C-alpha positions in Angstrom: -37.9 -46.7 13.2 -35.7 -47.8 16.2 -37.0 -50.1 19.0 -37.7 -48.9 22.4 -38.4 -51.9 24.3 -38.0 -55.6 24.1 -39.7 -58.1 25.6 -42.3 -61.1 25.1 -46.0 -61.5 24.9 -46.9 -64.2 27.4 -50.5 -66.2 27.7 -50.4 -69.8 29.2 -47.2 -71.6 28.1 -46.9 -69.5 24.8 -44.1 -67.0 24.7 -43.8 -64.7 21.9 -40.5 -62.3 21.9 -41.4 -59.0 20.4 -39.8 -55.4 19.9 -42.0 -52.3 20.3 -41.9 -49.3 18.3 -43.5 -45.8 18.7 -46.7 -46.3 15.9 -47.4 -42.6 15.6 -45.2 -39.4 15.2 -46.0 -35.3 15.3 -45.9 -33.6 12.0 -46.1 -30.2 13.4 -43.6 -27.5 12.7 -41.3 -26.9 15.4 -41.1 -23.4 16.7 -39.1 -21.4 19.5 -39.8 -18.5 21.3 -37.6 -15.2 20.5 -37.3 -11.5 21.6 -39.2 -9.4 19.2 -37.1 -6.3 19.3 -33.7 -8.5 18.2 -35.0 -12.2 17.6 -32.4 -13.6 20.2 -33.6 -17.1 21.7 -35.5 -17.1 24.8 -34.3 -19.4 27.8 -35.8 -20.8 30.5 -33.3 -21.7 33.7 -33.8 -23.8 36.3 -33.3 -21.8 39.5 -33.4 -22.8 43.3 -36.5 -20.5 45.0 -33.9 -20.8 48.1 -30.5 -20.1 47.1 -31.4 -18.7 43.6 -28.8 -20.4 41.7 -28.8 -22.6 38.5 -29.8 -26.1 39.1 -28.3 -29.0 36.8 -30.7 -32.0 36.0 -28.2 -34.3 37.8 -29.1 -32.3 41.5 -33.0 -32.1 40.7 -35.3 -34.5 42.5 -39.1 -34.7 42.6 -41.6 -33.9 45.4 -44.7 -34.2 46.2 -46.9 -31.9 48.4 -50.4 -32.0 49.8 -50.6 -28.2 50.1 -48.8 -27.9 53.7 -46.3 -30.6 53.7 -43.7 -31.9 50.7 -42.2 -35.1 50.6 -38.6 -35.3 48.5 -38.5 -38.4 46.2 -34.8 -39.2 45.2 -33.8 -41.0 42.5 -32.8 -43.9 45.0 -36.6 -43.8 45.7 -38.0 -44.5 42.8 -35.3 -47.6 41.8 -36.7 -48.9 45.0 -40.0 -49.4 43.2 -41.3 -52.2 41.2 -40.5 -50.3 37.7 -40.0 -52.8 35.0 -39.1 -56.0 36.5 -40.8 -58.0 34.1 -39.7 -57.7 30.5 -43.4 -59.4 29.9 -46.5 -58.4 28.3 -48.8 -60.2 30.5 -52.3 -61.5 28.6 -55.1 -60.8 31.4 -58.0 -61.8 29.2 -59.8 -61.5 26.0 -62.8 -59.3 25.3 -65.0 -58.5 22.5 -63.3 -55.6 20.9 -66.5 -53.6 20.7 -65.9 -53.2 24.5 -62.6 -51.3 24.5 -64.1 -47.3 24.5 -62.0 -45.4 22.4 -61.9 -42.8 25.2 -59.6 -45.1 27.2 -57.1 -45.3 24.5 -53.8 -43.3 24.8 -50.4 -44.1 23.0 -50.0 -46.9 20.0 -47.1 -49.1 19.3 -46.3 -51.6 16.9 -44.9 -55.2 18.0 -42.4 -56.8 15.8 -41.4 -60.5 15.9 -38.1 -60.8 17.5 -37.7 -64.8 17.6 -35.9 -66.8 15.2 -39.3 -67.7 14.0 -42.4 -65.6 13.6 -44.8 -68.8 14.0 -46.1 -67.9 17.5 -46.6 -64.3 16.6 -48.6 -65.2 13.2 -50.4 -67.7 15.0 -51.6 -65.1 18.1 -52.6 -62.5 15.1 -54.6 -65.1 13.5 -56.5 -66.2 16.4 -57.4 -62.3 17.5 -58.6 -61.7 13.9 -60.8 -65.2 13.7 -62.0 -64.8 17.2 -62.5 -60.6 16.7 -61.3 -60.3 20.4 -59.0 -58.1 21.7 -56.2 -58.9 24.5 -56.2 -56.8 27.5 -52.5 -56.9 28.4 -50.5 -55.8 31.3 -46.8 -54.6 31.0 -44.2 -52.0 32.5 -42.7 -49.3 30.1 -40.8 -46.0 31.4 -41.3 -46.4 35.0 -44.9 -46.9 34.9 -47.0 -50.2 34.8 -49.5 -49.8 32.2 -53.0 -51.4 31.0 -53.2 -51.9 27.2 -55.0 -53.6 24.5 -53.2 -56.0 22.1 -55.1 -56.0 18.7 -54.5 -56.5 15.1 -53.8 -53.7 12.0 -53.4 -55.2 8.8 -50.7 -57.9 9.4 -49.0 -56.6 12.3 -49.9 -57.0 15.7 -50.1 -53.3 17.9 -50.3 -52.4 21.5 -52.7 -49.2 22.5 -51.9 -48.0 26.1 -55.1 -47.8 28.2 -56.2 -44.7 30.6 -57.1 -46.1 34.0 -60.5 -46.3 35.0 -60.0 -43.4 37.3 -58.5 -41.1 34.5 -61.2 -41.1 32.6 -64.0 -38.0 33.8 -67.4 -38.5 34.0 -69.6 -36.0 31.8 -72.5 -34.3 33.7 -74.1 -31.3 32.3 -77.2 -29.9 33.9 -78.6 -28.8 30.5 -78.8 -32.5 29.4 -80.6 -33.6 32.1 -83.7 -31.2 31.1 -86.4 -33.1 28.9 -86.0 -32.0 25.2 -88.7 -32.7 22.6 -87.6 -33.6 19.0 -89.9 -33.8 16.3 -90.3 -36.7 13.7 -89.7 -34.2 11.0 -86.4 -32.8 12.7 -85.2 -36.3 13.1 -85.8 -37.2 9.3 -84.6 -33.9 8.1 -81.0 -34.5 10.2 -81.2 -38.1 9.2 -81.5 -37.0 5.3 -78.0 -34.8 6.1 -76.6 -37.3 7.6 -77.1 -40.0 4.4 -75.9 -36.8 2.0 -72.4 -36.4 3.9 -71.9 -40.4 4.2 -68.7 -42.0 3.1 -66.2 -44.2 3.5 -63.2 -43.0 6.0 -60.0 -42.4 4.1 -57.5 -40.6 6.2 -55.1 -39.7 3.3 -58.2 -37.4 2.1 -57.6 -34.9 4.8 -54.8 -32.8 5.7 -53.7 -30.5 8.6 -54.2 -27.1 6.7 -52.5 -24.9 9.6 -49.5 -26.7 9.2 -49.3 -26.2 5.6 -49.9 -22.9 5.6 -47.6 -22.6 8.4 -44.8 -23.9 6.0 -46.0 -21.8 2.9 -45.6 -18.9 5.3 -42.0 -20.1 6.2 -41.1 -20.3 2.8 -42.0 -17.2 2.0 -40.0 -15.4 4.4 -37.1 -17.0 3.7 -37.5 -16.5 -0.4 -38.3 -12.8 0.5 -35.0 -12.6 2.8 -36.7 -12.0 5.6 -34.6 -14.5 8.0 -31.9 -14.3 10.8 -28.7 -16.2 11.0 -29.5 -19.0 13.4 -26.1 -18.7 15.2 -27.0 -15.0 16.1 -30.1 -15.5 17.8 -28.5 -17.4 20.3 -26.1 -14.5 21.3 -22.5 -14.4 22.4 -22.7 -15.9 25.9 -26.2 -16.5 28.0 -26.2 -14.0 31.0 -26.0 -17.0 33.4 -25.5 -14.8 36.5 -28.0 -12.2 35.8 -25.7 -9.2 37.1 -26.6 -6.7 34.5 -25.5 -5.2 31.3 -21.9 -4.3 32.6 -20.7 -7.6 33.2 -21.8 -8.4 29.5 -20.2 -5.1 28.1 -16.7 -6.6 30.2 -16.9 -9.8 28.9 -17.5 -8.3 25.2 -14.4 -5.9 25.5 -12.1 -8.5 26.6 -13.6 -11.3 23.8 -13.1 -8.6 21.5 -9.4 -7.9 22.9 -8.4 -11.3 22.7 -10.0 -12.1 19.3 -8.3 -8.7 17.8 -4.8 -10.1 19.1 -5.4 -13.5 17.6 -6.2 -12.2 14.8 -3.1 -10.0 14.3 -4.8 -6.3 14.6 -2.1 -5.3 17.4 0.3 -8.1 17.8 2.4 -7.6 15.3 2.6 -4.2 15.1 3.6 -4.2 19.1 6.4 -6.9 18.2 7.5 -4.6 15.5 7.2 -1.5 17.9 8.9 -3.6 20.5 12.0 -4.3 18.3 12.0 -0.9 17.3 12.5 0.8 20.9 14.9 -2.0 21.8 17.0 -1.4 19.0 16.8 2.2 19.8 17.0 2.0 23.6 20.7 -0.3 23.0 21.9 1.7 20.5 20.3 5.5 21.5 23.5 7.3 20.8 23.7 5.4 17.8 20.6 6.0 16.7 21.4 9.7 16.7 24.7 9.5 15.0 23.2 8.0 11.8 20.8 11.2 12.0 23.7 12.9 12.2 26.1 11.1 9.9 23.5 11.1 7.2 23.1 15.0 7.1 27.2 14.8 7.0 26.7 12.6 3.7 24.6 15.6 2.5 26.8 18.3 4.2 30.2 16.7 5.0 31.9 20.3 5.9 29.7 21.0 8.2 29.2 17.8 9.8 32.9 16.9 9.8 33.3 19.1 13.3 30.2 17.4 14.7 32.3 14.2 14.3 35.2 15.3 15.7 33.7 16.6 18.9 33.0 12.7 19.8 36.6 12.1 19.5 37.3 15.3 22.1 35.2 13.9 24.3 37.5 10.4 24.4 40.9 12.1 25.1 38.9 13.6 28.2 37.8 10.5 29.1 41.7 9.5 29.4 42.1 12.2 31.4 41.3 10.6 34.9 44.0 8.1 33.7 46.4 11.0 33.8 45.3 12.2 37.1 46.0 8.6 38.6 49.7 8.9 38.2 49.4 12.3 39.6 48.4 10.8 42.8 51.4 8.6 43.0 53.9 11.6 42.2 53.1 13.1 45.8 53.7 9.7 47.1 57.2 9.9 45.4 58.0 13.4 46.9 57.2 12.1 50.7 59.9 9.4 50.3 62.5 12.3 49.3 61.9 14.2 52.5 
């Protein structure tokens, strides 16, 4: 267990340092909501009813409305209240234990001695046991001031928070206001039935049948293979803006394209193709020549003249160089005249 609060019990001049622990826990199987069609998780978003945007917790304040008006309470407002100003459990009075109505009991906590010596802790425990008294205390926990009953359970002091008086409702039922006659025979038969069912209370003798049957159902479904991949129930990406299916399809297409490229589905072939196209673009004529030379190796007689044709084109490229001196010759004739 991990302590959730540290302080001290104070009564008179006695100070008992203690740590506070939760005494109970919930044993229910944790269930969440899913879509019956595909098993996808159901999510709830905190949307502002004015702007329609999803609001983070850090931008959420509290408010109170009386029907016509709303008062916003900010975090600074709550900090200005006297919350947990004291780390003390103040003993207000010691009352007979049977005067604490069980309907007022709320949550239960264990108290562990926190000092170097547990003598003051043991002294208080022994005093409550011998006097058959319960200490009514007052302390602050989690932004609330609380009333509690300090009593003994075994060798441990425990704190049970109490509901305030105005939090307990009064039971008023018209049917109980009528006079109802009960005969002695009926009362005797009812008492005999009570006697037949009388026993000492042992909490371990009772079990939560519903939770046990629910766990059996879950185990049976797992054994029969009626399960889903938990990661798959969260989906690919939550639709935060709620624009519709087209946005989801576009994001899915982009995601698949990126994954395909990362996995090498298209990138390596495109690199090879780029290398081939660059090689063919730089030597397109050379690419055609090997195609001609390969058949030339097969049919040398037929392809040799094709190889000489480019040689004939080279002198044609030199003819412009021969024409340049021809332009100089007319200049020499002009000098002769």
